[in-house]
C-alpha positions in Angstrom: 12.6 -24.1 -0.6 9.2 -25.2 0.5 10.3 -27.3 3.5 13.5 -25.2 4.5 10.6 -22.9 5.6 7.8 -25.4 6.9 10.6 -27.0 9.2 11.3 -23.3 10.0 8.0 -22.0 10.7 7.5 -25.0 12.8 10.8 -24.6 15.1 9.5 -21.6 16.1 6.2 -22.3 17.0 7.4 -24.9 19.3 10.3 -22.9 20.9 7.5 -20.0 21.1 4.7 -22.8 22.9 7.1 -23.6 25.7 7.9 -20.2 26.8 6.4 -18.6 29.8 3.3 -16.9 30.0 2.4 -13.4 29.2 2.8 -10.8 32.7 -0.2 -8.6 33.8 -1.5 -5.7 31.7 -4.0 -2.7 32.1 -6.0 -2.2 29.3 -9.0 -0.9 27.5 -10.8 1.5 25.0 -11.0 5.2 24.3 -14.0 6.8 22.8 -14.8 10.1 21.8 -18.6 11.5 22.2 -20.2 12.3 19.0 -22.8 14.6 18.3 -25.4 12.3 18.4 -24.3 11.1 22.4 -22.9 7.7 20.5 -19.8 6.6 21.3 -16.5 6.3 18.6 -13.5 4.9 19.5 -9.8 7.2 19.5 -7.0 6.3 17.7 -3.3 7.5 18.5 -4.5 8.6 22.4 -1.2 8.6 24.5 -1.8 6.5 27.8 0.9 6.5 30.6 1.0 6.2 34.3 1.1 10.1 35.8 4.8 11.0 36.3 6.6 8.3 34.7 7.2 7.4 30.7 5.5 3.8 30.7 2.7 4.5 28.5 1.2 2.7 25.3 -0.7 4.3 22.6 -4.1 3.1 21.4 -4.7 1.7 17.7 -7.3 2.2 15.2 -9.5 0.5 17.7 -9.5 3.1 20.5 -7.4 0.1 22.0 -4.4 0.3 24.4 -2.4 -2.3 26.7 0.2 -1.6 29.3 2.2 -3.4 31.9 0.6 -3.2 34.8 2.4 -0.9 37.8 0.9 -2.1 41.2 3.0 1.1 42.5 1.2 3.5 40.5 -2.8 3.8 40.3 -3.3 7.4 38.4 -3.3 7.1 34.5 -2.9 10.2 32.3 -4.8 9.9 28.9 -3.6 12.9 26.2 -5.0 13.4 23.0 -4.8 16.7 20.3 -7.8 18.7 20.7 -9.4 17.0 24.3 -8.3 17.8 27.6 -6.0 15.9 29.4 -7.4 13.1 32.0 -6.1 11.7 35.2 -8.0 9.0 36.3 -7.7 6.6 39.2 -7.8 3.1 38.4 -8.9 0.2 40.9 -8.3 -3.3 39.4 -6.9 -5.1 36.1 -10.4 -5.0 34.6 -10.8 -3.6 30.8 -11.1 0.0 31.1 -13.7 2.1 29.0 -12.8 5.5 29.1 -14.2 9.0 27.1 -12.1 11.2 26.2 -13.4 15.1 27.2 -14.9 13.9 30.1 -12.9 11.9 32.2 -15.1 9.0 32.8 -14.4 5.6 33.3 -17.7 3.4 32.2 -18.1 0.8 34.6 -20.5 -2.2 34.5 -21.5 -1.0 30.7 -21.6 -2.8 27.7 -19.8 -0.2 25.2 -21.4 -1.6 21.5 -19.9 0.5 18.6 -19.2 -0.2 15.3 -15.2 0.0 14.3 -14.7 2.2 11.2 -12.9 -0.5 8.8 -12.4 2.7 6.6 -11.9 5.7 7.9 -10.7 9.5 7.4 -8.2 11.1 9.5 -10.1 14.7 10.6 -7.5 16.0 12.6 -4.9 14.7 10.6 -3.3 17.9 8.6 -2.4 15.2 5.9 -5.4 14.0 3.8 -5.4 10.3 4.2 -7.7 7.4 5.2 -7.2 4.6 6.8 -8.0 1.2 5.8 -8.4 -1.7 8.3 -7.7 -5.4 8.8 -12.1 -5.5 8.3 -12.1 -3.1 5.4 -9.2 -5.8 3.6 -11.4 -8.8 4.1 -14.3 -7.4 2.5 -12.5 -9.0 -1.0 -10.1 -11.7 -2.2 -7.4 -9.6 -1.0 -4.5 -12.0 -1.7 -2.1 -9.4 -1.7 -1.0 -5.8 -1.6 -1.5 -5.6 -5.4 -5.0 -6.6 -4.7 -5.9 -4.4 -1.6 -7.6 -1.6 -2.7 -10.8 -3.3 -4.7 -13.0 -1.4 -2.7 -10.9 1.5 -2.6 -12.1 4.5 -4.7 -8.5 6.5 -4.9 -6.4 3.6 -6.1 -6.5 1.3 -9.0 -5.0 -2.3 -10.0 -3.7 -2.4 -13.3 -2.1 -5.4 -15.4 1.2 -4.0 -17.3 0.4 -7.0 -20.1 -1.1 -9.9 -20.8 1.3 -12.8 -20.5 3.1 -11.9 -17.2 0.3 -11.2 -15.2 2.2 -8.5 -13.1 -0.2 -6.0 -11.5 0.6 -2.2 -10.8 -1.3 0.1 -8.7 -2.0 4.2 -9.8 -2.8 6.8 -7.9 -4.4 10.2 -9.4 -3.8 8.3 -13.1 -0.1 8.2 -12.8 2.1 4.9 -12.0 2.5 3.2 -8.8 6.2 4.1 -9.3 5.5 7.9 -8.0 3.4 6.8 -4.8 5.7 5.9 -1.7 5.6 2.7 -0.4 6.4 2.5 3.2 6.3 -0.2 5.8 6.4 1.0 9.3 7.1 3.8 8.0 10.1 2.3 6.5 10.4 2.5 2.8 10.0 -0.4 0.8 8.7 -1.7 -2.5 11.8 0.6 -4.6 13.2 -0.3 -8.1 13.2 -3.5 -8.9 11.2 -5.3 -6.2 8.7 -1.9 -7.4 5.8 -4.3 -9.7 6.8 -7.8 -8.5 7.1 -6.7 -4.6 3.4 -5.8 -4.5 2.9 -9.5 -4.8 5.0 -10.5 -2.2 3.2 -8.7 0.8 0.2 -11.1 1.7 -2.8 -9.2 2.7 -3.2 -11.4 5.9 -0.1 -10.3 7.0 -1.4 -6.5 6.5 -3.3 -4.8 10.0 -4.4 -1.4 8.4 -2.8 0.7 5.2 -2.8 4.1 5.3 -3.4 5.9 2.1 -2.2 10.2 1.8 -2.6 11.8 -1.8 -0.2 14.2 -2.1 3.4 14.9 -0.9 4.3 12.9 1.8 6.3 14.0 5.1 10.0 14.6 4.2 10.8 12.3 7.3 10.5 9.5 5.2 12.9 11.1 2.2 11.9 12.9 -1.1 10.5 10.1 -3.3 6.9 10.5 -2.5 5.9 12.6 -5.5 1.6 12.0 -5.6 1.0 10.1 -2.1 2.5 7.6 0.2 0.8 4.3 1.1 1.7 2.8 4.8 1.3 -0.6 5.4 1.1 -1.8 9.1 2.1 -5.2 9.3 0.7 -7.3 12.0 2.3 -5.9 15.5 2.9 -8.8 18.2 1.2 -5.7 20.9 -2.6 -6.1 19.3 -2.0 -9.1 16.6 -4.0 -11.7 17.5 -2.7 -15.4 19.0 -2.9 -17.3 15.6 -4.5 -16.8 12.6 -4.7 -19.2 9.4 -6.1 -18.4 5.9 -7.4 -20.7 3.1 -8.3 -19.2 -0.4 -9.3 -21.3 -3.4 -10.2 -20.0 -6.9 -12.0 -21.2 -9.6 -8.8 -21.2 -11.6 -7.3 -23.3 -9.5 -4.7 -20.9 -7.1 -4.5 -22.0 -3.5 -3.2 -20.0 -1.0 -2.4 -20.8 2.7 -1.8 -18.1 5.4 -0.9 -18.4 8.8 0.8 -16.2 11.8 1.3 -17.0 15.5 2.2 -14.6 17.9 3.6 -14.8 21.4 4.4 -12.2 24.8 7.1 -13.0 26.8 7.1 -12.0 30.3 10.0 -10.1 30.5 8.9 -7.2 27.9 9.6 -9.4 24.7 7.0 -10.2 22.1 7.2 -12.0 18.5 5.2 -12.8 15.2 6.1 -15.2 12.7 4.4 -15.3 9.5 4.1 -17.5 6.2 2.3 -17.4 3.1 2.4 -20.3 0.4 0.5 -20.2 -3.2 0.4 -22.2 -6.3 -1.3 -21.9 -9.1 -0.9 -25.7 -10.9 -4.1 -25.3 -13.1 -3.3 -24.0 -16.3 -6.3 -21.8 -18.1 -7.1 -20.2 -21.8 -10.0 -19.2 -21.6 -10.2 -17.3 -25.3 -8.1 -20.3 -26.7 -5.2 -18.0 -28.2 -2.9 -20.7 -26.5 -1.4 -18.4 -24.2 -2.0 -18.8 -20.5 -4.5 -16.5 -19.3 -2.4 -16.6 -15.3 0.9 -17.8 -15.1 1.8 -21.0 -13.3 3.9 -20.3 -10.0 4.5 -21.1 -6.4 5.2 -18.5 -3.6 7.0 -18.6 -0.8 6.7 -15.6 2.0 8.3 -15.9 5.7 8.0 -12.9 8.0 9.4 -12.8 11.7 9.6 -9.9 14.2 10.6 -9.6 17.8 9.2 -6.3 19.9 10.7 -4.8 23.1 9.3 -2.4 25.1 10.5 -1.2 28.5 10.6 2.5 29.8 13.1 3.8 28.0 13.5 1.9 25.1 11.3 0.6 22.2 12.8 -1.7 19.8 11.1 -3.8 16.6 14.2 -6.2 15.3 12.5 -8.9 11.9 13.5 -10.2 8.8 11.5 -12.1 6.1 11.9 -13.2 3.1 10.2 -13.9 -0.4 11.0 -16.7 -3.2 8.7 -16.7 -6.5 8.9 -19.0 -9.7 7.0 -18.4 -12.7 6.1 -19.8 -15.6 3.6 -18.3 -18.2 3.0 -17.4 -22.3 3.1 -20.1 -24.9 4.3 -23.5 -23.8 2.2 -26.4 -25.5 2.4 -25.6 -29.1 4.4 -24.0 -31.8 5.6 -21.7 -32.2 6.9 -21.6 -28.6 6.8 -18.1 -26.3 7.9 -19.3 -23.1 7.7 -17.0 -19.9 10.1 -17.4 -16.9 10.6 -15.8 -14.2 12.4 -16.1 -10.8 12.6 -13.7 -8.0 14.3 -13.9 -4.7 13.7 -11.2 -1.9 15.3 -10.8 1.5 15.0 -7.9 4.2 16.1 -7.3 7.7 14.9 -4.4 9.6 15.8 -3.1 12.9 13.7 0.3 14.5 15.1 1.4 17.9 13.7 3.9 20.2 14.7 5.9 23.3 12.3 8.0 25.7 13.6 10.5 27.5 13.0 10.6 31.0 10.8 12.8 32.6 9.3 14.3 28.9 6.6 12.2 27.2 7.0 14.5 24.1 10.6 14.0 23.3 12.5 10.8 21.7 15.3 9.7 19.7 14.4 7.0 17.2 17.2 5.3 14.5 15.6 3.3 11.6 17.9 0.6 9.8 16.8 -1.7 6.7 19.2 -3.8 4.1 17.3 -5.1 0.7 18.8 -7.8 -1.4 16.5 -8.3 -4.6 17.4 -10.8 -7.3 15.2 -11.1 -10.3 15.6 -13.2 -13.7 12.9 -13.1 -16.3 12.9 -14.8 -19.7 10.1 -13.5 -22.6 10.4 -15.0 -25.2 13.9 -14.5 -26.6 14.4 -11.8 -24.3 16.1 -12.1 -20.8 16.7 -9.4 -18.5 19.1 -9.9 -15.5 18.4 -7.5 -12.0 19.9 -7.1 -8.8 19.8 -4.8 -6.5 21.6 -4.1 -2.7 20.0 -1.4 -0.6 20.5 -0.1 2.2 18.8 2.6 4.5 19.2 4.4 7.8 17.1 7.3 9.2 17.8 9.5 12.7 14.8 11.2 14.2 14.6 13.1 17.1 11.6 14.7 18.4 10.9 17.6 20.9 8.1 19.5 22.1 8.1 23.0 21.1 6.2 25.6 24.1 3.8 24.8 26.8 1.0 22.8 24.9 3.5 20.0 24.2 1.2 17.9 22.5 0.3 20.8 20.3 3.5 21.4 19.0 6.6 19.9 18.2 9.5 20.0 15.7 11.6 16.7 14.2 14.9 16.7 13.0 16.8 13.9 11.3 19.7 12.8 9.2 19.0 10.0 6.3 20.9 7.8 3.8 20.1 5.7 1.0 22.3 3.4 -0.6 21.0 1.4 -3.7 23.9 -0.8 -5.9 21.9 -1.9 -9.1 23.2 -4.1 -11.4 20.8 -4.8 -15.0 21.8 -6.7 -18.0 19.3 -6.5 -20.7 19.4 -9.4 -24.1 16.6 -7.8 -26.6 15.8 -9.2 -29.7 13.8 -5.7 -30.2 16.3 -3.5 -29.5 17.9 -0.8 -30.9 20.6 1.4 -28.9 23.1 4.7 -30.4 25.6 1.6 -30.8 23.3 -0.9 -32.6 24.1 -3.2 -29.9 21.3 -5.2 -28.8 22.6 -5.5 -25.5 22.2 -3.3 -22.2 24.0 -3.5 -19.5 23.5 -0.8 -16.5 25.6 -1.1 -13.7 25.2 1.9 -10.6 26.1 3.1 -7.4 23.9 5.4 -5.8 24.5 7.3 -2.5 21.8 10.0 -1.3 22.7 11.2 2.3 19.7 13.7 3.7 18.8 16.1 6.7 15.5 17.2 7.2 13.6 19.2 9.7 9.9 19.2 10.3 7.6 21.2 12.2 4.0 20.0 13.6 1.1 22.5 15.1 -1.8 20.7 15.7 -5.0 22.4 17.2 -8.7 22.2 17.7 -9.1 24.8 14.9 -5.5 24.6 13.0 -3.1 22.2 12.2 -0.1 22.4 10.7 3.0 20.5 8.9 6.2 22.2 7.3 8.8 20.0 5.9 12.2 20.6 3.9 15.1 18.4 3.2 17.8 18.7 1.5 20.0 16.0 0.1 23.1 14.5 -2.3 22.6 12.1 -4.7 26.0 10.7 -5.5 25.2 8.9 -8.7 24.0 12.6 -10.5 26.8 14.7 -8.3 23.8 17.1 -7.8 22.8 18.8 -4.6 18.7 19.2 -4.1 15.7 20.6 -1.8 12.5 18.9 -1.0 9.5 21.2 0.6 6.6 20.0 1.9 3.9 21.9 3.3 0.0 20.6 4.5 -2.2 23.1 6.4 -6.0 22.6 8.1 -8.1 24.6 9.4 -11.3 23.3 10.9 -14.0 25.3 10.6 -16.1 23.3 13.0 -16.0 20.2 15.0 -17.4 18.2 12.0 -16.0 20.2 9.0 -12.0 20.9 7.7 -10.7 22.1 4.8 -6.6 20.9 4.0 -4.1 22.2 1.4 -1.2 20.8 0.8 2.1 21.2 -1.6 5.4 19.8 -2.0 7.8 18.2 -4.7 9.2 15.2 -5.0 12.1 13.7 -7.0 13.1 9.8 -7.9 15.5 7.8 -9.6 13.9 6.3 -12.7 14.3 2.0 -13.2 13.7 1.8 -17.1 14.0 -1.5 -17.7 12.5 -3.2 -14.8 10.2 -0.8 -15.3 8.4 -1.5 -18.1 8.7 -5.0 -18.0 5.3 -5.3 -20.0 6.6 -4.5 -22.8 9.2 -7.1 -23.0 6.1 -9.2 -23.9 6.0 -7.5 -27.8 8.1 -7.5 -30.6 8.6 -3.6 -30.6 11.5 -2.1 -31.0 13.3 -0.6 -28.2 14.7 2.7 -29.3 16.7 4.3 -26.4 18.2 7.5 -26.6 20.8 9.0 -24.7 18.2 9.2 -21.5 18.5 5.5 -21.5 22.0 5.0 -21.5 24.1 6.7 -19.1 22.7 10.7 -19.6 19.9 9.1 -17.1 18.2 12.1 -15.0 16.1 12.3 -12.0 12.8 12.6 -12.2 11.4 15.9 -10.9 7.7 16.9 -10.0 5.3 19.1 -8.2 2.1 18.3 -6.4 -0.6 20.9 -4.9 -4.1 20.2 -3.7 -6.8 20.6 -1.3 -9.6 18.2 0.4 -12.3 19.2 2.0 -13.8 16.8 4.3 -17.2 17.2 6.4 -18.9 15.0 8.6 -22.6 15.0 9.1 -25.7 13.4 10.7 -28.6 12.1 8.8 -31.4 10.4 10.3 -29.3 10.0 13.4 -26.7 8.2 11.0 -23.7 9.2 10.3 -21.8 10.4 7.2 -18.1 11.2 6.0 -18.3 13.8 2.7 -15.2 14.2 1.2 -13.9 16.5 -2.4 -10.4 16.8 -3.3 -9.1 18.1 -6.5 -5.0 17.7 -7.5 -2.5 19.1 -9.9 0.6 17.5 -10.4 3.1 18.4 -12.9 7.0 17.2 -13.9 9.7 19.1 -14.3 12.1 16.0 -15.9 10.2 12.8 -16.7 11.3 9.4 -18.4 8.9 9.5 -21.2 7.7 6.2 -22.6 6.4 6.5 -26.3 4.1 4.2 -28.0 2.7 6.5 -30.3 5.2 7.1 -32.9 4.6 3.0 -34.4 2.6 0.4 -33.8 6.0 -1.2 -33.7 8.6 1.0 -31.4 8.8 1.8 -27.9 10.9 5.3 -27.5 12.0 5.9 -24.1 13.6 9.9 -24.1 13.1 13.0 -21.8 10.4 15.1 -21.1 10.8 17.5 -23.7 7.3 20.3 -23.0 4.6 19.5 -20.4 3.5 16.6 -18.4 0.8 16.8 -15.9 -2.4 15.0 -13.9 -5.6 16.6 -12.5 -7.4 14.9 -10.5 -10.8 15.8 -9.4 -12.8 13.1 -6.7 -16.1 13.3 -4.5 -16.3 10.4 -1.9 -19.7 9.7 0.1 -19.6 7.4 3.1 -22.5 6.8 5.0 -24.5 4.5 7.6 -27.7 3.8 6.6 -28.4 2.1 9.6 -26.7 0.3 12.1 -25.9 -3.3 9.8 -25.7 -1.6 6.3 -23.5 1.0 5.1 -22.8 2.8 1.5 -19.9 4.0 -0.3 -19.9 5.5 -3.3 -17.2 8.1 -5.3 -17.0 9.6 -8.3 -13.4 10.7 -10.1 -12.4 13.1 -13.1 -9.0 12.7 -14.4 -7.3 14.7 -17.2 -3.4 13.3 -17.6 -1.3 14.6 -20.8 2.2 14.4 -21.5 3.7 16.0 -24.1 5.2 13.6 -26.9 6.9 13.8 -29.8 3.3 13.4 -31.9 2.1 16.1 -29.6 0.4 16.4 -26.5 -1.5 13.8 -25.8 -3.9 11.8 -23.0 -2.1 9.3 -21.2 -3.4 5.9 -22.4 -4.8 3.4 -20.1 -6.3 6.1 -18.1 -9.9 6.4 -17.4 -11.3 10.1 -17.3 -14.1 9.3 -15.6 -14.7 6.5 -12.7 -17.4 5.8 -10.5 -17.8 3.6 -8.0 -20.3 2.3 -5.5 -19.7 -0.4 -2.2 -22.7 -1.5 -0.1 -21.7 -3.7 3.2 -24.3 -5.4 5.2 -23.9 -7.5 8.8 -26.7 -9.3 10.4 -26.3 -8.6 14.3 -23.7 -11.2 16.2 -24.7 -13.5 18.3 -22.4 -15.7 20.4 -19.9 -14.9 17.7 -22.4 -15.9 14.8 -23.1 -13.4 12.1 -23.7 -13.2 8.7 -21.4 -10.2 6.7 -21.9 -9.4 2.8 -20.4 -6.7 0.5 -21.0 -5.8 -3.3 -18.9 -3.2 -4.8 -19.6 -2.0 -8.2 -16.9 0.3 -10.7 -17.9 2.1 -13.7 -14.4 2.2 -16.0 -14.8 5.0 -18.6 -13.4 4.9 -21.9 -9.3 4.8 -22.4 -7.0 6.0 -24.9 -5.8 3.3 -26.6 -2.3 3.7 -28.3 -1.5 4.5 -31.9 -2.0 1.2 -34.3 -2.6 3.0 -38.0 0.6 1.0 -39.4 -0.5 -2.4 -38.4 -2.3 -4.5 -41.4 -5.8 -4.8 -40.9 -6.6 -7.2 -38.1 -4.1 -5.2 -35.8 -5.5 -2.1 -36.0 -7.5 -0.9 -32.8 -9.9 1.3 -32.4 -8.7 5.0 -30.6 -10.2 4.5 -27.3 -11.7 1.5 -25.5 -15.4 0.8 -24.8 -16.9 1.8 -20.7 -17.3 -1.0 -18.9 -18.8 -2.3 -15.8 -16.4 -4.6 -12.6 -18.9 -6.4 -10.5 -17.4 -8.2 -7.3 -19.4 -9.4 -4.6 -18.3 -11.2 -1.3 -20.5 -13.3 1.6 -19.1 -14.2 5.0 -20.4 -16.5 7.6 -19.2 -16.3 10.9 -20.2 -19.8 13.0 -18.5 -18.8 15.9 -15.3 -16.0 17.2 -12.8 -18.4 16.2 -14.4 -19.4 12.4 -15.9 -18.0 9.7 -15.8 -18.8 5.7 -16.4 -16.9 2.8 -17.4 -16.9 -0.8 -16.9 -14.6 -3.8 -17.1 -13.6 -7.3 -14.9 -11.2 -9.1 -16.0 -9.8 -12.3 -19.5 -11.0 -12.2 -20.7 -9.8 -15.5 -17.6 -11.8 -16.9 -16.6 -9.0 -19.1 -13.5 -9.5 -20.9 -11.6 -7.8 -23.1 -11.4 -9.4 -26.7 -8.2 -11.0 -28.3 -5.5 -9.0 -25.5 -2.7 -10.4 -27.2 -2.5 -8.9 -31.1 -1.2 -11.6 -33.6 -1.0 -14.5 -30.9 -0.9 -17.1 -33.2 2.4 -15.7 -34.5 4.5 -14.4 -31.4 8.2 -13.6 -33.4 6.2 -11.8 -36.0 6.5 -7.9 -35.7 3.0 -7.4 -35.3 3.2 -9.7 -31.9 1.6 -6.7 -28.9 0.6 -8.7 -25.2 0.9 -4.8 -23.5 -2.1 -3.2 -25.1 -4.6 -4.4 -21.8 -7.6 -2.1 -21.1 -9.7 -4.8 -19.5 -9.9 -8.1 -17.4 -8.4 -11.1 -18.9 -9.9 -13.5 -17.3 -13.1 -12.9 -16.8 -15.7 -13.9 -13.8 -13.8 -16.0 -10.9 -15.2 -17.7 -8.1 -13.0 -18.2 -4.6 -14.2 -19.5 -1.8 -11.7 -19.6 1.6 -11.9 -20.4 5.3 -10.7 -18.8 8.6 -9.5 -19.7 11.8 -8.6 -16.8 14.9 -7.4 -17.4 18.0 -7.3 -13.5 19.4 -5.9 -14.5 23.1 
């Protein structure tokens, strides 16, 4: 597999290098003028030739690029809340345009700090953007590790044996967050946990994180939020990039991508990733590996086509992982082996109607294969999921103010064919069988409509969709609402509400509990009587931009309440040697309040600080209890500093401190003495830091540390010396396992 991927990458690169050079372009940056007369890049501006449909949209840096039309010298710049400007261009040099004034800044060097972490002031959804620069503040090896400088999303381990990470938002599992890539649903079902590891951080251009129910265009599965990843696109990705990473535990990574723009409207990006962990680590001397031994191979190739009428993205990607962990060098052994194969192909085709810049028709297609086999001790799991997705979207403006009012209607279909086989020593079913077999085919066709209004004072996104699920033989309606009111150019309040639902994957979503001796006790919910999980989410957010001592800052305050109508309850509290699965009978809710402040102390230093309070509870058979392994109080502080860049040379430093409050530990009172744990974990602090040295525009080196205080959970595995006895449990994880981790890396980038 390794040699095949290497050959494919080299072949693709050699082919692209021999292709023709790209054609002439008109490019530049678009800015907005802030109150203190400083300039800020303006993303999302429509730039097109007057009287035509040839155009582009500015990216997060305010940058645009489009083909040079020598017969048309008038460019139109259009953006919500600003007067449309039509400007005369004279030659091919890069343009710097300030919206609202209709000025091209000639012979002026515009210096600005591109927002690496920014909130959308105009979007009615409460969203923030994590850019590539922000991702590089940490090691950021894969998606599961990409939120270390983000106070809204947490990454936790499922257990102390498999090394599997999952994310949390508002104190709820990442399975309730809809994961998108280019607005197409990904990481569903069997890929929900391991799929996070199969998206390298260097492949990502930016991540949009929005709280609350998302858009109905993307389906009905957004229950508490959406995370949309935009991977490197051929239009704006660097021409070549290589990243090498090595950490103290012996983990090495190699990431690279290559971009080429062809003369005839085609462009492509090839990305490859290889990861190796071959050094054994057992710092706490419990004879279990602290981190799995593994090899990962990931490949991604995308082709884009752009013309005046057709925009098209075609691509495919694949990932292969094998992992070994557990207790493998001593007796009694407890081997853990995983083999995961993922393949995906996608197509996005858009048609732009001539002479109407706001009317379009788009088709999204995606096909996925996920194949997994896992052995944990005496437990064996095999899973295969074949999925298909299609989404047809039509967009048109309403009224005279085209940029303010428009609607989208469409139809989608999601198909999932899932086969799961579980052979578990500790398993109790209704028929007392120790084997569990699940096979299902679910087809979900649906239709939807969404209206958007976005003016200077008001913003509204109102959508509704209707779907039918063949597996449950049921029709259902999903409403969504996002409302914004801007009191001024600096202050806005947003209100949102909506419903979401999903089909649970009971086995795969709870793989961490396989690494225990707990009996799995399933009632009818775990057999053929599965129900959809249904939740409602309501929330409000305040966003205020301010100037203090001639420096910019943003303050946000948000509060959300989520509650479930139906839910698969995973109960660890009836006994320390049992895990019960049953349908919710009562209440299950999450209350989240978060305050966040981002402020530029000076041109070189910025801070981000946040506090979050969570109240997450569920009615278990033993009563209404706080959800385990969720800290009610969490504090966050990030300080970033950079020196002035001179001829590409620059120092960049970053320090992140997190306070993690006490977490409830499930009941262990029926264990014997040494295996009875405290009811709550202690408070602790995590400290991460990184220093990067840019020696030129192309080359940089970085060194960093994770968990600098070397805090570790003591004895994360109960009964580690007797893994096949009744007290063995590696799932009671509330803190870090490995301790301090120093890492080092090199980056080489060619931008043009």
